[in-house]
A tleap script that builds the chain and sets N, CA, C and O, in Angstrom:
source leaprc.protein.ff14SB
mol = sequence {
  NMET LEU ILE HIE THR TYR ILE MET CYS GLU
  SER SER VAL LEU ILE GLU SER GLY SER GLY
  ARG GLU LEU LEU MET GLU ASP VAL VAL LEU
  ILE GLU ILE ASP GLY GLU ASP ILE LYS LEU
  ARG GLY ILE LEU GLY GLU THR GLN ASN THR
  LYS GLY LEU ILE LYS GLU ILE ASN LEU MET
  SER HIE THR VAL VAL ILE GLU ARG CVAL
}
set mol.1.N position { 21.193 12.832 -32.736 }
set mol.1.CA position { 21.589 12.333 -31.443 }
set mol.1.C position { 21.580 13.485 -30.449 }
set mol.1.O position { 22.028 14.588 -30.764 }
set mol.2.N position { 21.074 13.231 -29.262 }
set mol.2.CA position { 20.982 14.238 -28.214 }
set mol.2.C position { 22.327 14.390 -27.522 }
set mol.2.O position { 22.899 13.409 -27.046 }
set mol.3.N position { 22.830 15.614 -27.466 }
set mol.3.CA position { 24.088 15.909 -26.789 }
set mol.3.C position { 23.774 16.800 -25.596 }
set mol.3.O position { 23.075 17.805 -25.726 }
set mol.4.N position { 24.295 16.423 -24.434 }
set mol.4.CA position { 24.088 17.189 -23.209 }
set mol.4.C position { 25.360 17.951 -22.881 }
set mol.4.O position { 26.455 17.413 -23.041 }
set mol.5.N position { 25.242 19.179 -22.430 }
set mol.5.CA position { 26.374 19.973 -21.975 }
set mol.5.C position { 26.043 20.518 -20.595 }
set mol.5.O position { 24.982 21.104 -20.382 }
set mol.6.N position { 26.966 20.318 -19.661 }
set mol.6.CA position { 26.780 20.792 -18.295 }
set mol.6.C position { 27.918 21.744 -17.949 }
set mol.6.O position { 29.084 21.411 -18.156 }
set mol.7.N position { 27.596 22.914 -17.429 }
set mol.7.CA position { 28.598 23.862 -16.968 }
set mol.7.C position { 28.431 23.995 -15.460 }
set mol.7.O position { 27.321 24.201 -14.970 }
set mol.8.N position { 29.522 23.877 -14.733 }
set mol.8.CA position { 29.455 23.942 -13.279 }
set mol.8.C position { 30.742 24.555 -12.759 }
set mol.8.O position { 31.648 24.852 -13.537 }
set mol.9.N position { 30.830 24.746 -11.451 }
set mol.9.CA position { 32.070 25.215 -10.839 }
set mol.9.C position { 33.156 24.169 -11.060 }
set mol.9.O position { 32.869 23.023 -11.406 }
set mol.10.N position { 34.388 24.573 -10.859 }
set mol.10.CA position { 35.505 23.652 -11.057 }
set mol.10.C position { 35.310 22.397 -10.215 }
set mol.10.O position { 34.999 22.469 -9.026 }
set mol.11.N position { 35.497 21.261 -10.845 }
set mol.11.CA position { 35.289 19.987 -10.167 }
set mol.11.C position { 36.425 19.036 -10.477 }
set mol.11.O position { 37.160 19.206 -11.449 }
set mol.12.N position { 36.550 18.034 -9.630 }
set mol.12.CA position { 37.459 16.924 -9.884 }
set mol.12.C position { 36.632 15.788 -10.459 }
set mol.12.O position { 35.539 15.499 -9.971 }
set mol.13.N position { 37.152 15.142 -11.498 }
set mol.13.CA position { 36.459 14.019 -12.113 }
set mol.13.C position { 37.225 12.751 -11.763 }
set mol.13.O position { 38.432 12.644 -11.985 }
set mol.14.N position { 36.488 11.796 -11.210 }
set mol.14.CA position { 37.062 10.517 -10.817 }
set mol.14.C position { 36.530 9.440 -11.738 }
set mol.14.O position { 35.385 9.512 -12.185 }
set mol.15.N position { 37.355 8.437 -12.027 }
set mol.15.CA position { 36.919 7.302 -12.834 }
set mol.15.C position { 36.814 6.107 -11.895 }
set mol.15.O position { 37.718 5.855 -11.098 }
set mol.16.N position { 35.718 5.377 -11.989 }
set mol.16.CA position { 35.489 4.236 -11.104 }
set mol.16.C position { 35.613 2.941 -11.888 }
set mol.16.O position { 35.034 2.787 -12.963 }
set mol.17.N position { 36.376 2.018 -11.329 }
set mol.17.CA position { 36.498 0.690 -11.917 }
set mol.17.C position { 36.380 -0.320 -10.784 }
set mol.17.O position { 36.089 0.052 -9.647 }
set mol.18.N position { 36.600 -1.569 -11.081 }
set mol.18.CA position { 36.479 -2.613 -10.067 }
set mol.18.C position { 37.418 -2.436 -8.891 }
set mol.18.O position { 37.137 -2.921 -7.795 }
set mol.19.N position { 38.530 -1.748 -9.104 }
set mol.19.CA position { 39.523 -1.570 -8.037 }
set mol.19.C position { 39.315 -0.288 -7.236 }
set mol.19.O position { 40.105 0.004 -6.339 }
set mol.20.N position { 38.287 0.472 -7.535 }
set mol.20.CA position { 38.012 1.695 -6.786 }
set mol.20.C position { 37.958 2.919 -7.681 }
set mol.20.O position { 37.690 2.818 -8.878 }
set mol.21.N position { 38.216 4.081 -7.085 }
set mol.21.CA position { 38.149 5.355 -7.810 }
set mol.21.C position { 39.536 5.975 -7.898 }
set mol.21.O position { 40.322 5.906 -6.953 }
set mol.22.N position { 39.826 6.585 -9.053 }
set mol.22.CA position { 41.082 7.317 -9.200 }
set mol.22.C position { 40.813 8.628 -9.929 }
set mol.22.O position { 39.878 8.735 -10.723 }
set mol.23.N position { 41.639 9.610 -9.647 }
set mol.23.CA position { 41.478 10.935 -10.235 }
set mol.23.C position { 41.756 10.883 -11.730 }
set mol.23.O position { 42.795 10.381 -12.157 }
set mol.24.N position { 40.830 11.400 -12.519 }
set mol.24.CA position { 41.004 11.483 -13.965 }
set mol.24.C position { 41.454 12.881 -14.371 }
set mol.24.O position { 42.356 13.027 -15.196 }
set mol.25.N position { 40.824 13.921 -13.790 }
set mol.25.CA position { 41.167 15.298 -14.150 }
set mol.25.C position { 40.686 16.241 -13.056 }
set mol.25.O position { 39.615 16.046 -12.482 }
set mol.26.N position { 41.487 17.267 -12.773 }
set mol.26.CA position { 41.121 18.295 -11.797 }
set mol.26.C position { 40.733 19.583 -12.509 }
set mol.26.O position { 41.019 19.759 -13.693 }
set mol.27.N position { 40.085 20.471 -11.786 }
set mol.27.CA position { 39.712 21.802 -12.274 }
set mol.27.C position { 38.896 21.754 -13.563 }
set mol.27.O position { 39.114 22.551 -14.476 }
set mol.28.N position { 37.954 20.811 -13.629 }
set mol.28.CA position { 37.077 20.658 -14.788 }
set mol.28.C position { 35.955 21.687 -14.679 }
set mol.28.O position { 35.317 21.818 -13.634 }
set mol.29.N position { 35.723 22.414 -15.770 }
set mol.29.CA position { 34.672 23.435 -15.785 }
set mol.29.C position { 33.559 23.116 -16.782 }
set mol.29.O position { 32.501 23.744 -16.748 }
set mol.30.N position { 33.790 22.143 -17.670 }
set mol.30.CA position { 32.782 21.794 -18.670 }
set mol.30.C position { 32.831 20.299 -18.926 }
set mol.30.O position { 33.904 19.725 -19.111 }
set mol.31.N position { 31.659 19.674 -18.935 }
set mol.31.CA position { 31.530 18.260 -19.262 }
set mol.31.C position { 30.522 18.150 -20.389 }
set mol.31.O position { 29.377 18.581 -20.248 }
set mol.32.N position { 30.941 17.575 -21.510 }
set mol.32.CA position { 30.045 17.344 -22.649 }
set mol.32.C position { 29.841 15.841 -22.783 }
set mol.32.O position { 30.799 15.069 -22.777 }
set mol.33.N position { 28.577 15.436 -22.904 }
set mol.33.CA position { 28.232 14.024 -22.966 }
set mol.33.C position { 27.508 13.748 -24.271 }
set mol.33.O position { 26.530 14.414 -24.613 }
set mol.34.N position { 28.004 12.758 -24.990 }
set mol.34.CA position { 27.374 12.301 -26.225 }
set mol.34.C position { 27.316 10.780 -26.148 }
set mol.34.O position { 28.252 10.094 -26.559 }
set mol.35.N position { 26.216 10.258 -25.619 }
set mol.35.CA position { 26.123 8.816 -25.391 }
set mol.35.C position { 27.108 8.410 -24.309 }
set mol.35.O position { 27.039 8.910 -23.186 }
set mol.36.N position { 28.036 7.493 -24.641 }
set mol.36.CA position { 29.068 7.056 -23.699 }
set mol.36.C position { 30.354 7.860 -23.850 }
set mol.36.O position { 31.295 7.662 -23.081 }
set mol.37.N position { 30.412 8.765 -24.830 }
set mol.37.CA position { 31.591 9.610 -25.024 }
set mol.37.C position { 31.480 10.834 -24.124 }
set mol.37.O position { 30.488 11.562 -24.166 }
set mol.38.N position { 32.505 11.048 -23.313 }
set mol.38.CA position { 32.517 12.170 -22.375 }
set mol.38.C position { 33.756 13.005 -22.638 }
set mol.38.O position { 34.870 12.482 -22.657 }
set mol.39.N position { 33.565 14.310 -22.841 }
set mol.39.CA position { 34.676 15.235 -23.065 }
set mol.39.C position { 34.744 16.183 -21.882 }
set mol.39.O position { 33.758 16.834 -21.534 }
set mol.40.N position { 35.915 16.254 -21.268 }
set mol.40.CA position { 36.145 17.122 -20.121 }
set mol.40.C position { 36.989 18.303 -20.563 }
set mol.40.O position { 37.928 18.137 -21.342 }
set mol.41.N position { 36.666 19.495 -20.073 }
set mol.41.CA position { 37.468 20.683 -20.376 }
set mol.41.C position { 37.867 21.339 -19.063 }
set mol.41.O position { 37.031 21.587 -18.195 }
set mol.42.N position { 39.156 21.614 -18.936 }
set mol.42.CA position { 39.689 22.229 -17.730 }
set mol.42.C position { 39.607 23.740 -17.778 }
set mol.42.O position { 39.265 24.332 -18.801 }
set mol.43.N position { 39.925 24.347 -16.657 }
set mol.43.CA position { 39.828 25.794 -16.510 }
set mol.43.C position { 40.760 26.535 -17.470 }
set mol.43.O position { 40.483 27.677 -17.837 }
set mol.44.N position { 41.859 25.901 -17.879 }
set mol.44.CA position { 42.804 26.530 -18.806 }
set mol.44.C position { 42.568 26.112 -20.258 }
set mol.44.O position { 43.363 26.446 -21.136 }
set mol.45.N position { 41.468 25.377 -20.516 }
set mol.45.CA position { 41.119 24.991 -21.871 }
set mol.45.C position { 41.607 23.622 -22.287 }
set mol.45.O position { 41.309 23.173 -23.393 }
set mol.46.N position { 42.357 22.941 -21.420 }
set mol.46.CA position { 42.823 21.601 -21.764 }
set mol.46.C position { 41.631 20.640 -21.801 }
set mol.46.O position { 40.649 20.830 -21.083 }
set mol.47.N position { 41.728 19.613 -22.641 }
set mol.47.CA position { 40.627 18.663 -22.778 }
set mol.47.C position { 41.116 17.242 -22.562 }
set mol.47.O position { 42.291 16.924 -22.743 }
set mol.48.N position { 40.175 16.406 -22.170 }
set mol.48.CA position { 40.440 14.979 -22.038 }
set mol.48.C position { 39.152 14.256 -22.397 }
set mol.48.O position { 38.064 14.652 -21.978 }
set mol.49.N position { 39.289 13.190 -23.179 }
set mol.49.CA position { 38.141 12.398 -23.602 }
set mol.49.C position { 38.184 11.043 -22.917 }
set mol.49.O position { 39.255 10.481 -22.691 }
set mol.50.N position { 37.006 10.525 -22.588 }
set mol.50.CA position { 36.905 9.201 -22.006 }
set mol.50.C position { 35.557 8.605 -22.400 }
set mol.50.O position { 34.703 9.294 -22.957 }
set mol.51.N position { 35.377 7.340 -22.111 }
set mol.51.CA position { 34.099 6.670 -22.338 }
set mol.51.C position { 33.576 6.199 -20.993 }
set mol.51.O position { 34.342 5.745 -20.143 }
set mol.52.N position { 32.287 6.307 -20.807 }
set mol.52.CA position { 31.690 5.849 -19.568 }
set mol.52.C position { 30.326 6.463 -19.356 }
set mol.52.O position { 29.747 7.076 -20.253 }
set mol.53.N position { 29.830 6.285 -18.155 }
set mol.53.CA position { 28.533 6.827 -17.761 }
set mol.53.C position { 28.716 7.633 -16.486 }
set mol.53.O position { 29.451 7.219 -15.590 }
set mol.54.N position { 28.056 8.773 -16.400 }
set mol.54.CA position { 28.100 9.572 -15.183 }
set mol.54.C position { 27.344 8.805 -14.101 }
set mol.54.O position { 26.152 8.528 -14.240 }
set mol.55.N position { 28.038 8.472 -13.038 }
set mol.55.CA position { 27.431 7.713 -11.944 }
set mol.55.C position { 26.985 8.632 -10.814 }
set mol.55.O position { 25.953 8.396 -10.185 }
set mol.56.N position { 27.766 9.685 -10.556 }
set mol.56.CA position { 27.470 10.548 -9.413 }
set mol.56.C position { 28.002 11.953 -9.669 }
set mol.56.O position { 29.110 12.125 -10.176 }
set mol.57.N position { 27.205 12.948 -9.313 }
set mol.57.CA position { 27.639 14.345 -9.322 }
set mol.57.C position { 27.368 14.879 -7.926 }
set mol.57.O position { 26.219 14.952 -7.491 }
set mol.58.N position { 28.440 15.255 -7.221 }
set mol.58.CA position { 28.303 15.781 -5.869 }
set mol.58.C position { 28.640 17.265 -5.903 }
set mol.58.O position { 29.809 17.639 -5.992 }
set mol.59.N position { 27.625 18.102 -5.833 }
set mol.59.CA position { 27.819 19.546 -5.928 }
set mol.59.C position { 28.450 20.130 -4.668 }
set mol.59.O position { 29.065 21.195 -4.724 }
set mol.60.N position { 28.307 19.458 -3.545 }
set mol.60.CA position { 28.909 19.944 -2.301 }
set mol.60.C position { 30.425 19.755 -2.306 }
set mol.60.O position { 31.165 20.635 -1.865 }
set mol.61.N position { 30.885 18.601 -2.807 }
set mol.61.CA position { 32.327 18.326 -2.806 }
set mol.61.C position { 32.974 18.616 -4.160 }
set mol.61.O position { 34.179 18.428 -4.323 }
set mol.62.N position { 32.179 19.071 -5.129 }
set mol.62.CA position { 32.674 19.393 -6.475 }
set mol.62.C position { 33.382 18.191 -7.103 }
set mol.62.O position { 34.484 18.316 -7.637 }
set mol.63.N position { 32.733 17.027 -7.032 }
set mol.63.CA position { 33.281 15.826 -7.654 }
set mol.63.C position { 32.254 15.202 -8.590 }
set mol.63.O position { 31.046 15.261 -8.358 }
set mol.64.N position { 32.775 14.604 -9.649 }
set mol.64.CA position { 31.963 13.865 -10.610 }
set mol.64.C position { 32.594 12.485 -10.734 }
set mol.64.O position { 33.809 12.369 -10.891 }
set mol.65.N position { 31.780 11.444 -10.666 }
set mol.65.CA position { 32.280 10.081 -10.791 }
set mol.65.C position { 31.770 9.499 -12.099 }
set mol.65.O position { 30.570 9.503 -12.374 }
set mol.66.N position { 32.706 8.997 -12.903 }
set mol.66.CA position { 32.382 8.337 -14.165 }
set mol.66.C position { 32.643 6.848 -13.992 }
set mol.66.O position { 33.701 6.445 -13.508 }
set mol.67.N position { 31.678 6.039 -14.389 }
set mol.67.CA position { 31.833 4.590 -14.344 }
set mol.67.C position { 32.235 4.104 -15.732 }
set mol.67.O position { 31.561 4.400 -16.718 }
set mol.68.N position { 33.322 3.367 -15.805 }
set mol.68.CA position { 33.758 2.809 -17.100 }
set mol.68.C position { 32.726 1.805 -17.588 }
set mol.68.O position { 32.117 1.085 -16.796 }
set mol.69.N position { 32.540 1.766 -18.894 }
set mol.69.CA position { 31.601 0.797 -19.482 }
set mol.69.C position { 32.357 -0.193 -20.330 }
set mol.69.O position { 31.753 -1.092 -20.914 }
savepdb mol mol.pdb
quit
């Protein structure tokens, strides 16, 4: 299975659902994607796992939007 790893400047990750967008995690420095499994790692090493698809990456505003599946 193909696993993608993206390293970028600190970003805020938002989760999008039918009711809009809400903050999932701040100061994210690493996003690992394995299919619909997404692992976020913060600047201090904390992690959070979620399921979804990357919908948008905005490098200007340092935001990533994940759409729930």
